[in-house]
C-alpha positions as CSV (number, residue, x, y, z in Angstrom):
1,M,-50.7,-30.3,35.6
2,K,-49.2,-31.9,32.5
3,I,-45.6,-31.1,31.5
4,E,-46.8,-29.4,28.3
5,C,-49.1,-27.1,30.2
6,L,-46.4,-26.2,32.6
7,L,-44.0,-25.3,29.8
8,E,-46.6,-23.0,28.3
9,E,-46.8,-21.3,31.7
10,L,-43.1,-20.4,31.4
11,N,-44.1,-18.0,28.6
12,S,-46.7,-16.2,30.7
13,D,-46.4,-12.5,31.4
14,D,-47.3,-13.2,35.0
15,A,-44.1,-13.6,37.0
16,T,-45.9,-15.6,39.8
17,R,-47.2,-18.2,37.3
18,V,-43.7,-18.5,35.7
19,E,-42.1,-19.1,39.0
20,A,-44.7,-21.7,40.0
21,A,-44.4,-23.6,36.7
22,A,-40.6,-23.6,36.9
23,A,-40.7,-24.9,40.4
24,R,-43.2,-27.7,39.5
25,L,-41.1,-28.7,36.5
26,A,-37.9,-28.8,38.5
27,E,-39.6,-31.1,41.0
28,Q,-40.3,-33.5,38.1
29,A,-36.8,-33.3,36.7
30,D,-36.4,-36.9,35.5
31,S,-39.6,-37.0,33.5
32,V,-39.3,-33.3,32.4
33,L,-35.9,-33.9,30.9
34,R,-36.9,-36.9,28.9
35,T,-39.9,-35.0,27.5
36,L,-38.0,-31.8,26.8
37,L,-35.1,-33.5,25.0
38,R,-37.3,-35.8,23.1
39,N,-39.5,-33.0,21.7
40,L,-36.7,-30.6,20.6
41,G,-37.2,-31.4,16.9
42,D,-39.9,-28.7,16.7
43,A,-37.5,-25.9,17.7
44,R,-36.5,-23.8,14.7
45,R,-35.3,-20.6,16.3
46,A,-33.3,-19.8,19.3
47,S,-36.4,-18.1,20.9
48,D,-38.2,-21.5,20.7
49,L,-35.7,-22.9,23.1
50,K,-36.1,-20.2,25.9
51,P,-38.7,-22.2,27.9
52,V,-36.5,-25.3,27.7
53,M,-33.4,-23.3,28.7
54,E,-35.2,-21.9,31.7
55,V,-36.1,-25.4,32.9
56,L,-32.6,-26.7,32.4
57,R,-31.1,-23.8,34.3
58,R,-33.4,-24.3,37.3
59,I,-32.7,-28.1,37.4
60,G,-29.0,-27.5,37.2
61,P,-26.2,-30.2,37.2
62,S,-28.4,-33.2,36.6
63,A,-30.0,-31.4,33.6
64,F,-26.5,-30.7,32.3
65,D,-25.6,-34.4,32.4
66,A,-28.8,-35.4,30.8
67,L,-28.3,-32.9,28.0
68,L,-24.7,-34.0,27.4
69,A,-25.8,-37.7,27.3
70,A,-28.5,-36.9,24.8
71,W,-26.1,-34.9,22.6
72,R,-23.5,-37.7,22.6
73,A,-26.3,-40.2,21.7
74,K,-27.2,-38.0,18.7
75,Q,-30.7,-37.5,20.3
76,V,-30.0,-33.7,20.3
77,S,-28.6,-31.9,17.4
78,D,-25.4,-29.9,17.5
79,W,-27.4,-26.7,16.9
80,D,-29.7,-27.3,19.8
81,A,-26.9,-28.5,22.1
82,D,-24.8,-25.4,21.4
83,R,-27.6,-23.2,22.5
84,L,-28.9,-25.2,25.4
85,L,-25.4,-25.5,26.9
86,A,-25.7,-21.8,27.5
87,S,-28.5,-22.4,30.0
88,F,-26.5,-23.3,33.1
89,D,-25.1,-21.3,36.0
90,E,-22.1,-21.5,38.4
91,R,-23.3,-24.9,39.8
92,C,-22.2,-26.4,36.6
93,A,-18.7,-24.8,36.4
94,D,-16.9,-28.1,36.9
95,Q,-19.0,-29.8,34.2
96,Y,-18.1,-27.0,31.7
97,A,-14.5,-27.6,32.7
98,A,-14.8,-31.3,31.9
99,L,-16.2,-30.4,28.5
100,A,-13.3,-28.0,28.0
101,A,-10.8,-30.8,28.7
102,D,-12.3,-33.0,26.0
103,P,-9.8,-33.5,23.1
104,D,-12.6,-32.9,20.5
105,F,-12.3,-29.3,19.2
106,G,-16.0,-28.5,19.1
107,T,-16.8,-30.1,22.5
108,S,-13.9,-28.3,24.1
109,D,-14.9,-25.0,22.6
110,S,-18.4,-25.5,24.1
111,G,-16.9,-26.0,27.5
112,F,-14.7,-22.9,27.3
113,S,-17.6,-20.9,26.1
114,G,-19.4,-21.8,29.3
115,L,-16.5,-21.1,31.5
116,A,-15.9,-17.7,29.8
117,R,-19.5,-16.8,30.2
118,L,-19.6,-17.6,33.9
119,R,-16.1,-16.2,34.6
120,V,-15.7,-18.5,37.6
121,D,-12.3,-19.3,39.0
122,T,-12.0,-23.1,39.4
123,E,-9.1,-25.4,39.6
124,A,-10.9,-27.7,37.1
125,G,-11.1,-24.8,34.7
126,L,-7.4,-23.9,35.1
127,T,-6.5,-27.6,34.6
128,A,-8.6,-27.8,31.4
129,L,-6.9,-24.6,30.1
130,V,-3.4,-25.8,30.6
131,G,-4.3,-29.2,29.2
132,C,-5.7,-27.7,26.1
133,F,-2.5,-25.8,25.4
134,A,-0.4,-28.8,26.3
135,R,-2.3,-30.9,23.6
136,G,-1.4,-28.5,20.9
137,G,-3.0,-28.5,17.5
138,R,-6.1,-26.3,17.0
139,I,-6.9,-24.3,20.1
140,P,-10.6,-23.8,20.8
141,Y,-11.6,-20.2,20.0
142,K,-13.0,-19.5,23.5
143,A,-9.9,-20.9,25.3
144,S,-7.9,-17.7,24.8
145,D,-11.0,-15.6,25.9
146,Y,-11.2,-17.7,29.1
147,A,-7.5,-17.2,29.7
148,R,-7.8,-13.4,29.3
149,L,-11.0,-13.1,31.4
150,L,-9.5,-15.1,34.3
151,H,-6.0,-13.8,33.9
152,D,-5.7,-11.9,37.1
153,C,-6.8,-15.0,39.1
154,F,-4.8,-17.5,37.1
155,R,-1.5,-15.6,36.7
156,P,0.0,-16.5,40.1
157,R,-0.8,-20.1,39.8
158,L,0.4,-20.4,36.2
159,R,3.7,-18.7,37.1
160,S,4.1,-21.2,40.0
161,L,3.3,-24.1,37.6
162,R,5.7,-22.8,35.1
163,R,8.5,-23.2,37.7
164,D,7.3,-26.4,39.3
165,P,10.1,-29.0,38.8
166,A,7.6,-31.9,39.4
167,A,5.4,-30.8,36.5
168,P,6.1,-32.5,33.1
169,P,7.8,-30.2,30.5
170,A,4.7,-30.1,28.3
171,I,2.7,-28.8,31.2
172,R,5.2,-26.1,32.1
173,R,5.3,-25.0,28.4
174,A,1.5,-24.9,28.4
175,A,1.5,-22.8,31.5
176,R,3.7,-20.3,29.7
177,T,1.4,-20.3,26.7
178,A,-1.7,-19.8,28.9
179,L,0.0,-16.8,30.5
180,V,0.7,-15.3,27.1
181,A,-2.8,-16.0,25.9
182,G,-4.2,-14.2,29.0
183,G,-1.9,-11.3,29.4
184,G,0.6,-11.2,26.6
185,V,4.3,-11.4,27.0
186,D,4.0,-8.9,29.9
187,A,2.4,-11.6,31.9
188,L,5.6,-13.7,32.0
189,D,8.2,-13.3,34.7
190,D,11.5,-11.7,33.9
191,R,13.2,-15.0,33.1
192,D,10.6,-16.0,30.5
193,R,10.3,-12.6,29.1
194,A,14.1,-12.5,28.5
195,A,13.8,-15.9,26.8
196,V,11.0,-14.7,24.5
197,E,13.0,-11.6,23.5
198,R,16.0,-13.7,22.7
199,L,13.9,-16.0,20.6
200,I,12.5,-13.1,18.7
201,R,16.0,-11.7,18.0
202,V,17.1,-15.0,16.7
203,K,14.1,-15.5,14.5
204,I,14.3,-12.0,13.1
205,L,17.8,-12.7,11.7
206,D,16.7,-15.6,9.5
207,E,13.1,-14.7,8.7
208,I,12.0,-14.5,5.1
209,P,9.2,-11.9,5.2
210,E,5.8,-12.9,3.9
211,L,3.2,-10.0,3.7
212,P,-0.6,-10.3,3.4
213,S,-2.2,-11.1,0.1
214,T,-4.2,-8.3,-1.5
215,T,-6.2,-10.8,-3.6
216,L,-9.6,-9.6,-2.3
217,S,-8.8,-6.5,-0.2
218,G,-6.2,-4.8,1.8
219,W,-4.6,-1.6,2.7
220,W,-1.0,-0.5,3.6
221,M,1.3,2.5,3.6
222,A,4.9,2.7,2.4
223,V,7.5,5.2,3.8
224,P,11.2,5.6,3.0
225,G,13.4,3.4,5.1
226,A,15.8,6.2,5.9
227,S,13.0,8.4,7.5
228,Y,10.5,5.8,8.8
229,E,10.9,6.8,12.4
230,G,8.5,9.6,11.8
231,V,5.6,7.3,11.2
232,F,5.2,6.6,14.9
233,E,4.6,10.2,15.8
234,A,2.6,10.8,12.7
235,L,0.2,8.0,13.4
236,G,0.2,8.4,17.2
237,L,1.7,4.9,17.8
238,H,3.0,3.9,21.3
239,D,4.9,1.2,23.1
240,R,6.7,-0.2,20.0
241,R,8.5,-3.6,20.3
242,P,10.7,-5.6,17.9
243,L,8.8,-8.5,16.4
244,T,9.0,-11.0,13.5
245,V,7.0,-10.2,10.4
246,A,4.8,-13.3,10.8
247,A,3.8,-12.4,14.4
248,G,3.6,-8.7,13.6
249,I,1.2,-9.1,10.7
250,E,-0.9,-11.5,12.7
251,A,-1.2,-9.0,15.6
252,A,-2.0,-6.1,13.2
253,E,-4.8,-8.1,11.7
254,G,-6.1,-9.2,15.1
255,R,-9.0,-8.1,17.2
256,W,-9.3,-4.6,18.6
257,I,-10.1,-4.1,22.3
258,Q,-12.1,-1.7,24.4
259,V,-10.3,-0.1,27.4
260,P,-11.3,2.7,29.8
261,G,-10.0,6.1,28.7
262,P,-8.7,8.9,30.9
263,D,-12.3,10.3,31.1
264,G,-13.8,7.0,32.1
265,A,-15.3,6.4,28.6
266,D,-14.3,3.4,26.6
267,R,-11.8,3.8,23.9
268,T,-11.0,1.4,21.0
269,V,-7.4,0.3,20.7
270,G,-5.6,-1.7,18.0
271,R,-2.2,-2.7,16.8
272,V,0.0,-1.6,13.9
273,F,3.0,-3.3,12.4
274,V,5.8,-1.5,10.7
275,T,7.9,-4.0,8.6
276,P,11.7,-4.2,8.4
277,E,13.2,-2.1,5.6
278,L,12.3,-4.0,2.4
279,N,14.2,-2.8,-0.7
280,G,14.6,0.6,0.9
281,W,11.0,1.0,2.1
282,R,9.1,0.3,5.3
283,L,5.4,-0.8,5.0
284,V,2.7,-0.2,7.6
285,F,-0.2,-2.5,8.2
286,G,-2.9,-2.5,10.9
287,A,-6.0,-0.9,12.3
288,F,-7.3,1.0,9.3
289,E,-10.4,2.7,10.7
290,L,-8.6,3.6,13.9
291,L,-5.8,5.4,12.0
292,I,-7.9,6.9,9.2
293,G,-11.1,8.0,11.2
294,D,-14.7,7.9,10.3
295,D,-14.5,9.8,7.0
296,L,-12.5,7.3,5.0
297,W,-11.9,9.2,1.8
298,D,-10.7,12.5,3.4
299,G,-9.1,10.4,6.2
300,M,-6.8,8.5,3.7
301,I,-5.7,11.8,2.1
302,E,-5.2,13.5,5.4
303,T,-3.2,10.6,6.8
304,A,-1.0,10.3,3.8
305,E,-0.2,14.0,3.9
306,R,0.4,14.0,7.7
307,V,2.8,11.0,7.5
308,S,4.6,12.6,4.5
309,V,5.3,15.7,6.7
310,H,7.2,13.4,9.2
311,C,8.7,11.0,6.7
312,G,9.3,13.1,3.6
313,Q,7.1,10.9,1.4
314,A,4.1,8.6,2.2
315,Q,2.3,6.2,-0.2
316,F,-1.2,5.0,0.5
317,F,-2.8,1.9,-1.1
318,F,-6.3,0.6,-0.6
319,L,-8.0,-2.3,-2.4
320,D,-11.5,-3.7,-2.1
321,D,-12.4,-6.0,-4.9
322,A,-15.9,-6.7,-3.5
323,G,-16.7,-3.0,-3.3
324,G,-14.8,-2.1,-6.5
325,S,-12.3,0.2,-4.8
326,D,-8.8,0.6,-6.2
327,I,-6.9,3.6,-4.7
328,W,-3.3,4.7,-4.5
329,M,-1.8,8.1,-3.7
330,V,1.6,9.7,-3.2
331,A,2.1,12.5,-0.8
332,E,5.3,14.6,-0.3
333,K,6.1,17.1,2.4
334,G,2.4,17.4,3.4
335,R,0.7,17.4,0.0
336,V,-0.7,14.7,-2.2
337,I,1.1,15.0,-5.6
338,R,-0.5,12.2,-7.5
339,R,-3.7,10.2,-6.8
340,Y,-5.7,7.4,-8.5
341,A,-9.1,6.3,-7.3
342,A,-11.4,3.9,-9.1
343,E,-14.8,2.9,-7.9
344,G,-16.2,2.1,-11.4
345,D,-14.8,5.0,-13.5
346,P,-11.2,5.9,-12.4
347,E,-10.2,9.4,-11.5
348,W,-6.8,10.9,-11.5
349,E,-5.3,14.0,-9.9
350,G,-1.8,15.5,-10.1
351,D,0.9,15.3,-12.7
352,P,1.8,11.8,-14.1
353,L,4.9,10.1,-12.5
354,P,7.8,9.1,-14.8
355,W,7.0,5.4,-14.8
356,E,3.3,5.7,-15.6
357,T,1.7,4.5,-18.8
358,L,-0.8,7.1,-19.8
359,A,-4.2,6.7,-21.4
360,A,-3.1,9.3,-24.0
361,D,-0.7,6.7,-25.3
362,E,-3.3,4.0,-25.6
363,P,-5.2,3.2,-28.9
364,G,-8.6,4.8,-28.9
365,F,-7.6,7.9,-26.8
366,D,-10.0,10.8,-27.6
367,P,-8.6,14.1,-26.4
368,E,-12.0,15.7,-26.6
369,Y,-13.5,13.4,-23.9
370,D,-10.6,11.7,-22.2
371,E,-8.3,13.2,-19.5
372,R,-4.8,13.6,-21.0
373,N,-3.1,12.9,-17.6
374,A,-5.1,9.8,-16.9
375,G,-3.0,6.7,-16.2
376,T,-3.7,3.1,-16.7
377,T,-2.2,1.6,-13.6
378,G,-4.1,0.5,-10.5
379,A,-2.7,0.0,-6.9
380,R,-1.5,-3.6,-7.5
381,S,0.8,-2.5,-10.2
382,A,1.6,1.0,-9.0
383,C,3.1,-0.2,-5.7
384,G,5.9,-2.1,-7.4
385,H,6.9,1.0,-9.3
386,L,6.5,3.3,-6.3
387,S,8.1,1.2,-3.6
388,V,7.4,-2.5,-2.8
389,D,4.8,-4.9,-4.1
390,P,3.8,-6.9,-1.0
391,G,3.1,-10.0,-3.2
392,E,6.7,-10.0,-4.5
393,V,8.4,-9.8,-1.1
394,G,10.4,-13.0,-0.6
395,P,13.9,-14.5,-0.3
396,D,15.4,-12.1,-2.9
397,T,14.1,-9.0,-1.2
398,E,16.8,-6.9,0.4
399,R,16.0,-6.6,4.0
400,R,17.4,-4.4,6.8
401,G,16.6,-4.0,10.5
402,H,13.5,-5.6,12.0
403,G,9.8,-5.0,12.3
404,W,8.0,-3.0,15.1
405,L,4.6,-3.8,16.7
406,A,3.0,-0.7,18.2
407,I,-0.3,0.3,19.8
408,T,-2.7,3.0,18.8
409,S,-3.2,4.4,22.3
410,P,-0.8,5.0,25.2
411,G,-0.9,3.3,28.5
412,V,-2.6,0.1,27.3
413,G,0.3,-2.4,27.0
414,H,0.7,-5.4,24.8
415,G,-0.7,-7.7,27.3
416,A,-4.3,-6.4,27.0
417,F,-4.8,-8.0,23.6
418,P,-6.4,-11.6,23.4
419,G,-4.8,-14.5,21.8
420,T,-1.2,-15.7,21.3
421,L,1.2,-14.8,18.5
422,R,3.2,-17.2,16.4
423,L,6.8,-16.0,16.7
């Protein structure tokens, strides 16, 4: 039977015919691969590649090598290669590791993607992971995923490599980075953890804080520096640790994770960063939906009021230029006293604050139709009057203390989150 006919058989609803066609194709591996890879130009959707992927999977390592050779010879497009490389099983684990060890960013990422999908513990995979971190520069996206997924297997060997006097210094440093990528600072031994903590304390002393831009969107809270401790209880934050602003903001903007809860059901967990005291205020950044809940509007009000009970005052800011949202509110002792919300037409509630410019003072104000207590200031301007403008924080900002990174659920630990942090 011709190869084209056998490929059609792979799409049959009859499992027996599919199995027979795949077996025949695998027997003709050399000629099949040439035909398959030569005729990929007709594939326009991922579903078009399914028969090809099934054949590649069944042939195994020799098909992997043929695909790789065709890709490097530009006979297979990057789009096709990326999808076809997901065809192979554990027999090709070392070949994925060889790809992961390639210095080219895209090629290496493809290799780590395969290793992460298979979750196979191989020495070649571990060597590729350490080599990747030793090279420095851009780290493939999937390298950290692989380090995290295989962390329990790799941790003892990485710790041993970290202390191996025969290993080059770059490799020992890379072993430490791989440990942190897989299990956070908690994965390090006592000696390395103490060193990281010392480094954080040193960096905190000289750091010039740089906060996230609100050019397109953003949210944050501000609480008085003198009473900020209440924010941890108010927001249900746990396991707080000192951290630099750079690392804390990066962590707070990072990925959430799913972990088993006490009842066995998965729970979503994120991280929250509380800044050092900046001109008398502490700012809070992090997992917005996890802190606010599903009902965003009522959740923002309830959160601001709850935090103000614990801290005396709480300010909430939310900006979304794409959606047209511009919101700020001030709560004191459990009650919002002033609120501005604009999604098209602005709305105001509460008495004006002393610094506000009111619409009543603007030319064209009509008392018959316009709200007398309406102000003219959105969140980007209000924050500077109320507390701290994140965009103006810099060398001249008065800073006290250090920042704290905390977690939204207990018993999770910092090591559960993927990726590394720039200290």
